[in-house]
C-alpha positions as CSV (number, residue, x, y, z in Angstrom):
1,M,-40.9,60.2,149.8
2,R,-38.7,58.7,146.8
3,N,-39.2,54.9,145.5
4,Y,-36.0,53.4,145.1
5,E,-34.7,49.6,143.5
6,M,-32.1,48.0,145.1
7,I,-29.8,44.8,144.1
8,F,-27.8,43.8,146.6
9,I,-25.5,40.1,145.9
10,V,-24.8,38.2,149.4
11,H,-21.6,36.2,149.8
12,P,-22.9,32.6,148.8
13,S,-21.0,30.8,151.8
14,V,-23.6,32.9,154.0
15,P,-26.1,30.1,155.4
16,D,-29.4,31.0,154.7
17,E,-30.0,31.7,158.1
18,E,-27.8,34.5,158.0
19,L,-29.4,36.0,154.7
20,S,-32.4,36.1,156.1
21,V,-30.6,38.2,159.1
22,V,-29.0,40.5,156.4
23,T,-32.3,41.0,155.1
24,E,-34.2,41.9,158.3
25,K,-31.5,44.6,159.0
26,I,-31.7,45.9,156.1
27,A,-35.2,46.4,156.1
28,S,-35.1,47.5,159.6
29,V,-32.8,50.5,158.9
30,I,-35.3,51.4,156.3
31,T,-38.5,50.9,158.9
32,Q,-36.4,52.9,161.6
33,N,-35.8,55.8,159.3
34,K,-39.2,56.4,158.8
35,G,-39.0,54.1,155.4
36,E,-41.5,51.8,153.8
37,V,-40.3,48.3,152.4
38,I,-42.4,47.8,149.6
39,H,-41.4,44.4,148.1
40,L,-38.5,42.4,148.7
41,D,-37.3,39.4,146.0
42,N,-34.6,36.9,146.9
43,W,-33.5,35.7,143.4
44,G,-30.8,32.9,145.0
45,K,-27.8,32.0,144.1
46,R,-26.7,32.9,140.6
47,R,-23.2,33.5,138.8
48,C,-21.9,36.5,138.8
49,A,-21.1,38.0,135.4
50,H,-17.2,38.5,136.7
51,K,-15.3,37.4,140.3
52,I,-16.0,39.7,143.1
53,K,-14.0,39.5,146.2
54,K,-12.9,36.4,144.7
55,S,-16.5,35.0,144.4
56,V,-17.9,34.0,141.4
57,K,-21.5,32.8,143.0
58,G,-23.8,35.3,145.1
59,N,-27.3,35.3,146.7
60,Y,-28.8,38.3,145.0
61,F,-31.9,40.2,146.2
62,L,-34.3,43.1,144.9
63,L,-35.5,45.3,147.1
64,Y,-38.3,48.2,146.3
65,F,-38.6,50.7,149.4
66,S,-39.6,54.2,149.8
67,G,-38.1,56.8,151.7
68,D,-36.4,60.4,152.1
69,P,-32.8,60.5,150.7
70,G,-31.7,60.1,154.7
71,V,-32.9,56.6,154.4
72,L,-30.8,55.7,151.3
73,T,-27.8,57.3,153.3
74,E,-28.2,54.7,156.2
75,V,-29.2,51.7,154.2
76,D,-26.4,52.7,151.9
77,R,-24.0,53.0,155.3
78,T,-25.4,49.7,156.8
79,L,-24.1,47.7,153.2
80,R,-21.0,49.2,153.0
81,Y,-19.8,48.1,156.4
82,N,-21.6,44.6,156.1
83,E,-18.5,42.0,155.2
84,K,-21.5,39.7,153.9
85,V,-22.4,41.7,150.8
86,L,-20.4,41.6,148.3
87,R,-22.4,44.3,145.8
88,Y,-24.9,46.7,145.6
89,Q,-26.8,49.6,143.6
90,T,-29.5,51.4,144.0
91,V,-31.8,53.3,141.6
92,I,-34.8,55.8,142.0
93,A,-37.8,53.5,140.9
94,D,-40.4,55.6,138.7
95,K,-44.1,55.2,139.7
96,K,-44.7,52.8,137.1
97,T,-42.6,50.0,138.2
98,I,-43.6,50.2,141.9
99,E,-47.1,49.8,140.7
100,K,-46.0,46.9,138.5
101,V,-44.8,45.2,141.7
102,L,-47.4,46.1,143.9
103,N,-50.3,44.5,141.0
104,K,-48.0,40.8,141.0
105,Q,-47.5,40.8,144.4
106,K,-51.4,41.2,144.7
107,E,-51.8,38.4,141.8
108,R,-49.6,36.1,143.2
109,E,-51.2,36.4,147.3
110,A,-54.6,36.2,145.4
111,Q,-53.7,33.4,143.5
112,K,-52.3,31.5,146.8
113,V,-55.9,32.1,148.0
114,D,-57.6,30.9,145.5
115,E,-56.1,27.6,144.9
116,P,-57.6,24.7,146.9
117,V,-55.4,22.7,149.0
118,T,-55.8,18.8,148.1
119,E,-55.3,15.9,150.9
120,T,-51.3,15.7,150.2
121,G,-51.3,19.7,151.3
122,S,-49.9,20.8,148.5
123,T,-51.7,23.1,145.6
124,P,-52.8,22.1,142.1
125,A,-49.7,24.1,140.4
126,D,-47.2,21.7,143.0
127,E,-48.7,18.6,141.9
128,Q,-47.7,20.1,137.9
129,E,-44.4,21.3,138.7
130,Q,-43.5,18.2,140.5
131,V,-45.0,15.9,137.0
132,T,-42.9,18.1,135.0
């Protein structure tokens, strides 16, 4: 199985509820074809370097997944015919990159568990961000 890194841009007019539908569709295509979603990161709405299908902005996503080359073919087909996706690009990711992503993910999970929750229901890190 190979590891892949994919960046895809969703049209900015797509509501947040439908963004999750798009990402879940891609994840389901990967898992149905015996692949594995390693990490999905939502970068949010950003300005594009140039106009893409008359859009200046887009919702950016970074996806790491593993699978056989057949998985990549199905994901490519799914994204190509989805009108909500403006652009996408997939490259083969090396093992070091995947290890870094997994380590960062474990660190984030460990921080969430270690941070005490105050009476307001927020963590000290959340309160620090609100102050600044």
